[in-house]
mmCIF file as gemmi writes it, N, C-alpha and C atoms, coordinates in Angstrom:
data_model
loop_
_atom_site.group_PDB
_atom_site.id
_atom_site.type_symbol
_atom_site.label_atom_id
_atom_site.label_alt_id
_atom_site.label_comp_id
_atom_site.label_asym_id
_atom_site.label_entity_id
_atom_site.label_seq_id
_atom_site.pdbx_PDB_ins_code
_atom_site.Cartn_x
_atom_site.Cartn_y
_atom_site.Cartn_z
_atom_site.occupancy
_atom_site.B_iso_or_equiv
_atom_site.pdbx_formal_charge
_atom_site.auth_seq_id
_atom_site.auth_asym_id
_atom_site.pdbx_PDB_model_num
ATOM 1 N N . MET Axp A 1 ? 63.094 7.966 -44.88 1 0 ? 1 A 1
ATOM 2 C CA . MET Axp A 1 ? 63.709 8.647 -45.507 1 0 ? 1 A 1
ATOM 3 C C . MET Axp A 1 ? 64.345 7.204 -46.288 1 0 ? 1 A 1
ATOM 4 N N . ARG Axp A 2 ? 64.437 6.195 -45.652 1 0 ? 2 A 1
ATOM 5 C CA . ARG Axp A 2 ? 64.807 5.022 -46.721 1 0 ? 2 A 1
ATOM 6 C C . ARG Axp A 2 ? 64.463 4.798 -47.173 1 0 ? 2 A 1
ATOM 7 N N . LEU Axp A 3 ? 63.127 4.676 -47.668 1 0 ? 3 A 1
ATOM 8 C CA . LEU Axp A 3 ? 62.512 4.55 -48.956 1 0 ? 3 A 1
ATOM 9 C C . LEU Axp A 3 ? 62.794 5.469 -50.359 1 0 ? 3 A 1
ATOM 10 N N . ILE Axp A 4 ? 63.532 6.673 -49.591 1 0 ? 4 A 1
ATOM 11 C CA . ILE Axp A 4 ? 63.564 7.576 -50.736 1 0 ? 4 A 1
ATOM 12 C C . ILE Axp A 4 ? 65.174 7.301 -51.085 1 0 ? 4 A 1
ATOM 13 N N . SER Axp A 5 ? 66.056 6.679 -49.882 1 0 ? 5 A 1
ATOM 14 C CA . SER Axp A 5 ? 67.501 6.33 -50.579 1 0 ? 5 A 1
ATOM 15 C C . SER Axp A 5 ? 67.611 5.21 -51.248 1 0 ? 5 A 1
ATOM 16 N N . GLY Axp A 6 ? 66.671 4.172 -50.977 1 0 ? 6 A 1
ATOM 17 C CA . GLY Axp A 6 ? 66.693 2.892 -51.473 1 0 ? 6 A 1
ATOM 18 C C . GLY Axp A 6 ? 66.309 3.434 -53.565 1 0 ? 6 A 1
ATOM 19 N N . LEU Axp A 7 ? 65.151 4.016 -53.134 1 0 ? 7 A 1
ATOM 20 C CA . LEU Axp A 7 ? 65.07 4.418 -54.631 1 0 ? 7 A 1
ATOM 21 C C . LEU Axp A 7 ? 66.298 5.146 -55.486 1 0 ? 7 A 1
ATOM 22 N N . VAL Axp A 8 ? 66.925 5.87 -54.714 1 0 ? 8 A 1
ATOM 23 C CA . VAL Axp A 8 ? 68.339 6.871 -55.234 1 0 ? 8 A 1
ATOM 24 C C . VAL Axp A 8 ? 68.935 5.554 -55.911 1 0 ? 8 A 1
ATOM 25 N N . ILE Axp A 9 ? 69.102 4.586 -54.732 1 0 ? 9 A 1
ATOM 26 C CA . ILE Axp A 9 ? 70.187 3.591 -54.939 1 0 ? 9 A 1
ATOM 27 C C . ILE Axp A 9 ? 69.953 3.154 -55.763 1 0 ? 9 A 1
ATOM 28 N N . MET Axp A 10 ? 68.376 2.309 -56.248 1 0 ? 10 A 1
ATOM 29 C CA . MET Axp A 10 ? 67.949 1.415 -57.3 1 0 ? 10 A 1
ATOM 30 C C . MET Axp A 10 ? 68.292 2.047 -58.615 1 0 ? 10 A 1
ATOM 31 N N . LEU Axp A 11 ? 68.217 3.683 -58.692 1 0 ? 11 A 1
ATOM 32 C CA . LEU Axp A 11 ? 67.743 4.676 -59.978 1 0 ? 11 A 1
ATOM 33 C C . LEU Axp A 11 ? 69.376 4.749 -60.709 1 0 ? 11 A 1
ATOM 34 N N . ILE Axp A 12 ? 70.381 4.767 -59.569 1 0 ? 12 A 1
ATOM 35 C CA . ILE Axp A 12 ? 71.759 5.217 -60.056 1 0 ? 12 A 1
ATOM 36 C C . ILE Axp A 12 ? 72.193 3.647 -60.551 1 0 ? 12 A 1
ATOM 37 N N . LEU Axp A 13 ? 71.744 2.187 -59.841 1 0 ? 13 A 1
ATOM 38 C CA . LEU Axp A 13 ? 72.273 1 -60.241 1 0 ? 13 A 1
ATOM 39 C C . LEU Axp A 13 ? 71.719 0.507 -61.613 1 0 ? 13 A 1
ATOM 40 N N . SER Axp A 14 ? 70.518 0.794 -61.924 1 0 ? 14 A 1
ATOM 41 C CA . SER Axp A 14 ? 69.421 0.909 -63.309 1 0 ? 14 A 1
ATOM 42 C C . SER Axp A 14 ? 70.638 1.485 -64.216 1 0 ? 14 A 1
ATOM 43 N N . ALA Axp A 15 ? 71.027 2.426 -63.974 1 0 ? 15 A 1
ATOM 44 C CA . ALA Axp A 15 ? 71.805 2.906 -65.094 1 0 ? 15 A 1
ATOM 45 C C . ALA Axp A 15 ? 73.125 2.051 -65.903 1 0 ? 15 A 1
ATOM 46 N N . CYS Axp A 16 ? 73.669 1.534 -64.639 1 0 ? 16 A 1
ATOM 47 C CA . CYS Axp A 16 ? 74.934 0.588 -64.891 1 0 ? 16 A 1
ATOM 48 C C . CYS Axp A 16 ? 74.826 -0.823 -66.034 1 0 ? 16 A 1
ATOM 49 N N . SER Axp A 17 ? 73.221 -0.913 -65.913 1 0 ? 17 A 1
ATOM 50 C CA . SER Axp A 17 ? 72.838 -2.468 -66.619 1 0 ? 17 A 1
ATOM 51 C C . SER Axp A 17 ? 72.588 -1.688 -67.755 1 0 ? 17 A 1
ATOM 52 N N . GLU Axp A 18 ? 72.538 -0.894 -68.776 1 0 ? 18 A 1
ATOM 53 C CA . GLU Axp A 18 ? 72.372 -0.667 -70.067 1 0 ? 18 A 1
ATOM 54 C C . GLU Axp A 18 ? 73.89 -1.224 -70.787 1 0 ? 18 A 1
ATOM 55 N N . SER Axp A 19 ? 73.089 -1.648 -71.932 1 0 ? 19 A 1
ATOM 56 C CA . SER Axp A 19 ? 74.378 -2.103 -73.064 1 0 ? 19 A 1
ATOM 57 C C . SER Axp A 19 ? 75.126 -1.366 -73.462 1 0 ? 19 A 1
ATOM 58 N N . PRO Axp A 20 ? 76.387 -1.247 -74.094 1 0 ? 20 A 1
ATOM 59 C CA . PRO Axp A 20 ? 77.2 -0.405 -74.336 1 0 ? 20 A 1
ATOM 60 C C . PRO Axp A 20 ? 76.732 -0.069 -75.86 1 0 ? 20 A 1
ATOM 61 N N . GLN Axp A 21 ? 76.985 1.19 -76.215 1 0 ? 21 A 1
ATOM 62 C CA . GLN Axp A 21 ? 76.209 1.114 -77.95 1 0 ? 21 A 1
ATOM 63 C C . GLN Axp A 21 ? 77.744 1.53 -78.826 1 0 ? 21 A 1
ATOM 64 N N . ILE Axp A 22 ? 77.863 0.849 -79.763 1 0 ? 22 A 1
ATOM 65 C CA . ILE Axp A 22 ? 79.258 0.961 -80.059 1 0 ? 22 A 1
ATOM 66 C C . ILE Axp A 22 ? 78.496 1.701 -81.484 1 0 ? 22 A 1
ATOM 67 N N . LEU Axp A 23 ? 79.46 2.648 -82.209 1 0 ? 23 A 1
ATOM 68 C CA . LEU Axp A 23 ? 78.872 3.278 -83.462 1 0 ? 23 A 1
ATOM 69 C C . LEU Axp A 23 ? 79.884 1.966 -84.316 1 0 ? 23 A 1
ATOM 70 N N . GLY Axp A 24 ? 79.031 1.943 -85.692 1 0 ? 24 A 1
ATOM 71 C CA . GLY Axp A 24 ? 79.12 1.093 -86.367 1 0 ? 24 A 1
ATOM 72 C C . GLY Axp A 24 ? 79.083 -0.363 -86.44 1 0 ? 24 A 1
ATOM 73 N N . SER Axp A 25 ? 79.031 -0.872 -85.331 1 0 ? 25 A 1
ATOM 74 C CA . SER Axp A 25 ? 78.771 -2.109 -84.986 1 0 ? 25 A 1
ATOM 75 C C . SER Axp A 25 ? 77.963 -3.2 -86.244 1 0 ? 25 A 1
ATOM 76 N N . LYS Axp A 26 ? 76.936 -2.623 -86.743 1 0 ? 26 A 1
ATOM 77 C CA . LYS Axp A 26 ? 77.016 -3.724 -88.149 1 0 ? 26 A 1
ATOM 78 C C . LYS Axp A 26 ? 77.94 -3.27 -89.018 1 0 ? 26 A 1
ATOM 79 N N . LYS Axp A 27 ? 77.93 -4.712 -89.959 1 0 ? 27 A 1
ATOM 80 C CA . LYS Axp A 27 ? 78.876 -4.939 -90.737 1 0 ? 27 A 1
ATOM 81 C C . LYS Axp A 27 ? 77.825 -4.453 -92.254 1 0 ? 27 A 1
ATOM 82 N N . VAL Axp A 28 ? 78.696 -4.009 -93.431 1 0 ? 28 A 1
ATOM 83 C CA . VAL Axp A 28 ? 77.494 -3.348 -94.122 1 0 ? 28 A 1
ATOM 84 C C . VAL Axp A 28 ? 78.543 -4.583 -95.441 1 0 ? 28 A 1
ATOM 85 N N . THR Axp A 29 ? 77.798 -5.281 -96.249 1 0 ? 29 A 1
ATOM 86 C CA . THR Axp A 29 ? 78.335 -6.217 -96.853 1 0 ? 29 A 1
ATOM 87 C C . THR Axp A 29 ? 77.995 -5.756 -98.393 1 0 ? 29 A 1
ATOM 88 N N . GLU Axp A 30 ? 77.093 -4.926 -98.602 1 0 ? 30 A 1
ATOM 89 C CA . GLU Axp A 30 ? 77.488 -4.594 -100.07 1 0 ? 30 A 1
ATOM 90 C C . GLU Axp A 30 ? 77.354 -3.23 -100.082 1 0 ? 30 A 1
ATOM 91 N N . PRO Axp A 31 ? 77.867 -2.496 -101.146 1 0 ? 31 A 1
ATOM 92 C CA . PRO Axp A 31 ? 77.809 -0.933 -101.399 1 0 ? 31 A 1
ATOM 93 C C . PRO Axp A 31 ? 76.898 -0.243 -101.438 1 0 ? 31 A 1
ATOM 94 N N . ALA Axp A 32 ? 76.744 1.162 -101.263 1 0 ? 32 A 1
ATOM 95 C CA . ALA Axp A 32 ? 75.301 2.041 -100.618 1 0 ? 32 A 1
ATOM 96 C C . ALA Axp A 32 ? 74.696 2.164 -102.207 1 0 ? 32 A 1
ATOM 97 N N . TYR Axp A 33 ? 75.639 1.97 -102.999 1 0 ? 33 A 1
ATOM 98 C CA . TYR Axp A 33 ? 74.967 2.633 -104.377 1 0 ? 33 A 1
ATOM 99 C C . TYR Axp A 33 ? 73.767 1.057 -104.612 1 0 ? 33 A 1
ATOM 100 N N . MET Axp A 34 ? 74.648 -0.006 -104.327 1 0 ? 34 A 1
ATOM 101 C CA . MET Axp A 34 ? 73.339 -1.33 -104.604 1 0 ? 34 A 1
ATOM 102 C C . MET Axp A 34 ? 71.542 -1.215 -104.299 1 0 ? 34 A 1
ATOM 103 N N . GLY Axp A 35 ? 71.6 -0.654 -102.955 1 0 ? 35 A 1
ATOM 104 C CA . GLY Axp A 35 ? 70.374 0.198 -102.531 1 0 ? 35 A 1
ATOM 105 C C . GLY Axp A 35 ? 68.938 -0.91 -102.329 1 0 ? 35 A 1
ATOM 106 N N . ALA Axp A 36 ? 67.805 -0.652 -102.477 1 0 ? 36 A 1
ATOM 107 C CA . ALA Axp A 36 ? 66.957 -1.347 -102.291 1 0 ? 36 A 1
ATOM 108 C C . ALA Axp A 36 ? 65.993 -1.278 -103.354 1 0 ? 36 A 1
ATOM 109 N N . LYS Axp A 37 ? 65.611 -2.75 -103.994 1 0 ? 37 A 1
ATOM 110 C CA . LYS Axp A 37 ? 65.008 -2.845 -105.217 1 0 ? 37 A 1
ATOM 111 C C . LYS Axp A 37 ? 63.384 -2.705 -104.865 1 0 ? 37 A 1
ATOM 112 N N . ASN Axp A 38 ? 63.081 -1.871 -104.731 1 0 ? 38 A 1
ATOM 113 C CA . ASN Axp A 38 ? 61.117 -1.979 -104.419 1 0 ? 38 A 1
ATOM 114 C C . ASN Axp A 38 ? 60.969 -0.2 -105.168 1 0 ? 38 A 1
ATOM 115 N N . SER Axp A 39 ? 59.842 0.079 -105.381 1 0 ? 39 A 1
ATOM 116 C CA . SER Axp A 39 ? 59.085 0.704 -105.727 1 0 ? 39 A 1
ATOM 117 C C . SER Axp A 39 ? 59.297 2.71 -105.232 1 0 ? 39 A 1
ATOM 118 N N . PHE Axp A 40 ? 60.05 1.876 -103.987 1 0 ? 40 A 1
ATOM 119 C CA . PHE Axp A 40 ? 60.089 3.785 -103.395 1 0 ? 40 A 1
ATOM 120 C C . PHE Axp A 40 ? 61.166 4.45 -103.835 1 0 ? 40 A 1
ATOM 121 N N . VAL Axp A 41 ? 62.198 3.663 -104.278 1 0 ? 41 A 1
ATOM 122 C CA . VAL Axp A 41 ? 63.169 4.486 -104.953 1 0 ? 41 A 1
ATOM 123 C C . VAL Axp A 41 ? 63.277 5.791 -105.422 1 0 ? 41 A 1
ATOM 124 N N . GLU Axp A 42 ? 64.088 6.388 -105.296 1 0 ? 42 A 1
ATOM 125 C CA . GLU Axp A 42 ? 64.214 8.242 -106.546 1 0 ? 42 A 1
ATOM 126 C C . GLU Axp A 42 ? 64.048 7.486 -107.359 1 0 ? 42 A 1
ATOM 127 N N . LYS Axp A 43 ? 63.031 8.445 -108.656 1 0 ? 43 A 1
ATOM 128 C CA . LYS Axp A 43 ? 62.992 8.591 -110.221 1 0 ? 43 A 1
ATOM 129 C C . LYS Axp A 43 ? 64.323 8.88 -110.463 1 0 ? 43 A 1
ATOM 130 N N . GLY Axp A 44 ? 65.187 7.901 -111.342 1 0 ? 44 A 1
ATOM 131 C CA . GLY Axp A 44 ? 66.453 8.381 -111.934 1 0 ? 44 A 1
ATOM 132 C C . GLY Axp A 44 ? 67.555 7.601 -111.541 1 0 ? 44 A 1
ATOM 133 N N . TRP Axp A 45 ? 67.191 6.935 -110.574 1 0 ? 45 A 1
ATOM 134 C CA . TRP Axp A 45 ? 67.993 6.196 -110.054 1 0 ? 45 A 1
ATOM 135 C C . TRP Axp A 45 ? 67.55 4.558 -110.611 1 0 ? 45 A 1
ATOM 136 N N . THR Axp A 46 ? 68.799 3.887 -110.157 1 0 ? 46 A 1
ATOM 137 C CA . THR Axp A 46 ? 68.801 2.865 -110.654 1 0 ? 46 A 1
ATOM 138 C C . THR Axp A 46 ? 69.443 1.437 -110.028 1 0 ? 46 A 1
ATOM 139 N N . PRO Axp A 47 ? 69.04 1.068 -108.726 1 0 ? 47 A 1
ATOM 140 C CA . PRO Axp A 47 ? 69.777 0.286 -108.184 1 0 ? 47 A 1
ATOM 141 C C . PRO Axp A 47 ? 70.686 -0.558 -108.529 1 0 ? 47 A 1
ATOM 142 N N . GLY Axp A 48 ? 72.044 -0.207 -108.132 1 0 ? 48 A 1
ATOM 143 C CA . GLY Axp A 48 ? 73.055 -1.04 -108.952 1 0 ? 48 A 1
ATOM 144 C C . GLY Axp A 48 ? 74.134 -0.4 -109.963 1 0 ? 48 A 1
ATOM 145 N N . ASP Axp A 49 ? 73.063 0.534 -109.845 1 0 ? 49 A 1
ATOM 146 C CA . ASP Axp A 49 ? 74.541 1.613 -111.305 1 0 ? 49 A 1
ATOM 147 C C . ASP Axp A 49 ? 74.966 2.871 -110.497 1 0 ? 49 A 1
ATOM 148 N N . LYS Axp A 50 ? 76.361 2.352 -110.326 1 0 ? 50 A 1
ATOM 149 C CA . LYS Axp A 50 ? 77.198 3.605 -109.071 1 0 ? 50 A 1
ATOM 150 C C . LYS Axp A 50 ? 76.97 4.737 -110.261 1 0 ? 50 A 1
ATOM 151 N N . THR Axp A 51 ? 76.962 4.885 -111.915 1 0 ? 51 A 1
ATOM 152 C CA . THR Axp A 51 ? 76.877 6.663 -111.749 1 0 ? 51 A 1
ATOM 153 C C . THR Axp A 51 ? 75.56 7.294 -111.521 1 0 ? 51 A 1
ATOM 154 N N . SER Axp A 52 ? 74.487 6.373 -111.953 1 0 ? 52 A 1
ATOM 155 C CA . SER Axp A 52 ? 73.265 7.223 -111.723 1 0 ? 52 A 1
ATOM 156 C C . SER Axp A 52 ? 73.18 7.606 -109.843 1 0 ? 52 A 1
ATOM 157 N N . TRP Axp A 53 ? 73.61 6.29 -109.335 1 0 ? 53 A 1
ATOM 158 C CA . TRP Axp A 53 ? 73.425 6.862 -107.949 1 0 ? 53 A 1
ATOM 159 C C . TRP Axp A 53 ? 74.425 8.162 -107.592 1 0 ? 53 A 1
ATOM 160 N N . GLU Axp A 54 ? 75.717 8.368 -107.971 1 0 ? 54 A 1
ATOM 161 C CA . GLU Axp A 54 ? 76.528 9.123 -107.52 1 0 ? 54 A 1
ATOM 162 C C . GLU Axp A 54 ? 75.394 10.395 -108.037 1 0 ? 54 A 1
ATOM 163 N N . ALA Axp A 55 ? 74.863 10.89 -109.666 1 0 ? 55 A 1
ATOM 164 C CA . ALA Axp A 55 ? 74.31 11.664 -109.823 1 0 ? 55 A 1
ATOM 165 C C . ALA Axp A 55 ? 73.026 12.086 -109.057 1 0 ? 55 A 1
ATOM 166 N N . GLN Axp A 56 ? 72.379 10.888 -108.393 1 0 ? 56 A 1
ATOM 167 C CA . GLN Axp A 56 ? 71.542 11.748 -107.743 1 0 ? 56 A 1
ATOM 168 C C . GLN Axp A 56 ? 71.705 12.328 -105.897 1 0 ? 56 A 1
ATOM 169 N N . LEU Axp A 57 ? 72.895 11.694 -106.054 1 0 ? 57 A 1
ATOM 170 C CA . LEU Axp A 57 ? 73.337 12.489 -104.75 1 0 ? 57 A 1
ATOM 171 C C . LEU Axp A 57 ? 73.941 14.32 -104.987 1 0 ? 57 A 1
ATOM 172 N N . LYS Axp A 58 ? 74.222 14.46 -106.494 1 0 ? 58 A 1
ATOM 173 C CA . LYS Axp A 58 ? 74.944 15.53 -106.7 1 0 ? 58 A 1
ATOM 174 C C . LYS Axp A 58 ? 73.518 16.177 -106.823 1 0 ? 58 A 1
ATOM 175 N N . VAL Axp A 59 ? 72.343 15.618 -107.093 1 0 ? 59 A 1
ATOM 176 C CA . VAL Axp A 59 ? 71.343 16.755 -107.603 1 0 ? 59 A 1
ATOM 177 C C . VAL Axp A 59 ? 70.838 17.017 -106.404 1 0 ? 59 A 1
ATOM 178 N N . ARG Axp A 60 ? 70.754 15.993 -105.088 1 0 ? 60 A 1
ATOM 179 C CA . ARG Axp A 60 ? 70.037 16.296 -104.084 1 0 ? 60 A 1
ATOM 180 C C . ARG Axp A 60 ? 71.153 17.159 -103.359 1 0 ? 60 A 1
ATOM 181 N N . ALA Axp A 61 ? 72.396 17.223 -103.238 1 0 ? 61 A 1
ATOM 182 C CA . ALA Axp A 61 ? 73.204 17.904 -102.424 1 0 ? 61 A 1
ATOM 183 C C . ALA Axp A 61 ? 73.047 19.335 -103.311 1 0 ? 61 A 1
ATOM 184 N N . GLN Axp A 62 ? 72.456 19.385 -104.122 1 0 ? 62 A 1
ATOM 185 C CA . GLN Axp A 62 ? 72.278 21.086 -105.01 1 0 ? 62 A 1
ATOM 186 C C . GLN Axp A 62 ? 70.956 21.144 -104.637 1 0 ? 62 A 1
ATOM 187 N N . GLY Axp A 63 ? 69.809 20.485 -103.984 1 0 ? 63 A 1
ATOM 188 C CA . GLY Axp A 63 ? 68.877 21.132 -103.573 1 0 ? 63 A 1
ATOM 189 C C . GLY Axp A 63 ? 69.198 21.321 -101.81 1 0 ? 63 A 1
ATOM 190 N N . GLN Axp A 64 ? 70.34 21.227 -101.414 1 0 ? 64 A 1
ATOM 191 C CA . GLN Axp A 64 ? 70.022 22.07 -100.14 1 0 ? 64 A 1
ATOM 192 C C . GLN Axp A 64 ? 71.247 23.072 -100.088 1 0 ? 64 A 1
ATOM 193 N N . ASN Axp A 65 ? 72.154 23.386 -101.359 1 0 ? 65 A 1
ATOM 194 C CA . ASN Axp A 65 ? 72.965 24.588 -101.783 1 0 ? 65 A 1
ATOM 195 C C . ASN Axp A 65 ? 72.011 25.476 -101.256 1 0 ? 65 A 1
ATOM 196 N N . GLU Axp A 66 ? 72.412 26.638 -100.482 1 0 ? 66 A 1
ATOM 197 C CA . GLU Axp A 66 ? 71.912 28.052 -100.09 1 0 ? 66 A 1
ATOM 198 C C . GLU Axp A 66 ? 72.017 28.858 -101.304 1 0 ? 66 A 1
ATOM 199 N N . TYR Axp A 67 ? 73.466 29.043 -102.422 1 0 ? 67 A 1
ATOM 200 C CA . TYR Axp A 67 ? 73.456 29.19 -103.224 1 0 ? 67 A 1
ATOM 201 C C . TYR Axp A 67 ? 73.008 29.269 -104.449 1 0 ? 67 A 1
ATOM 202 N N . SER Axp A 68 ? 72.409 27.808 -104.514 1 0 ? 68 A 1
ATOM 203 C CA . SER Axp A 68 ? 71.831 27.536 -105.483 1 0 ? 68 A 1
ATOM 204 C C . SER Axp A 68 ? 69.967 27.654 -106.263 1 0 ? 68 A 1
ATOM 205 N N . ARG Axp A 69 ? 69.468 28.006 -104.346 1 0 ? 69 A 1
ATOM 206 C CA . ARG Axp A 69 ? 68.203 28.115 -104.28 1 0 ? 69 A 1
ATOM 207 C C . ARG Axp A 69 ? 67.594 29.656 -104.953 1 0 ? 69 A 1
ATOM 208 N N . VAL Axp A 70 ? 67.05 29.616 -105.012 1 0 ? 70 A 1
ATOM 209 C CA . VAL Axp A 70 ? 66.202 30.882 -106.388 1 0 ? 70 A 1
ATOM 210 C C . VAL Axp A 70 ? 65.197 31.563 -105.122 1 0 ? 70 A 1
ATOM 211 N N . GLU Axp A 71 ? 65.691 32.926 -105.068 1 0 ? 71 A 1
ATOM 212 C CA . GLU Axp A 71 ? 64.585 33.629 -103.889 1 0 ? 71 A 1
ATOM 213 C C . GLU Axp A 71 ? 63.143 33.833 -104.758 1 0 ? 71 A 1
């Protein structure tokens, strides 16, 4: 019985040692449209060009729009 109660106490106390997870703790220093400069970016989008980034977001959102899908 002591062993089980000791394990339960250890389990409860181990949860107290978890570090806090704060949303938004990373600071972003550049705008989202700057993006990655590699070969994995979407075609039609130029990293650093805000207008092409916004156009790409519109195209992506239309792909998720249920009313614009063809059945």
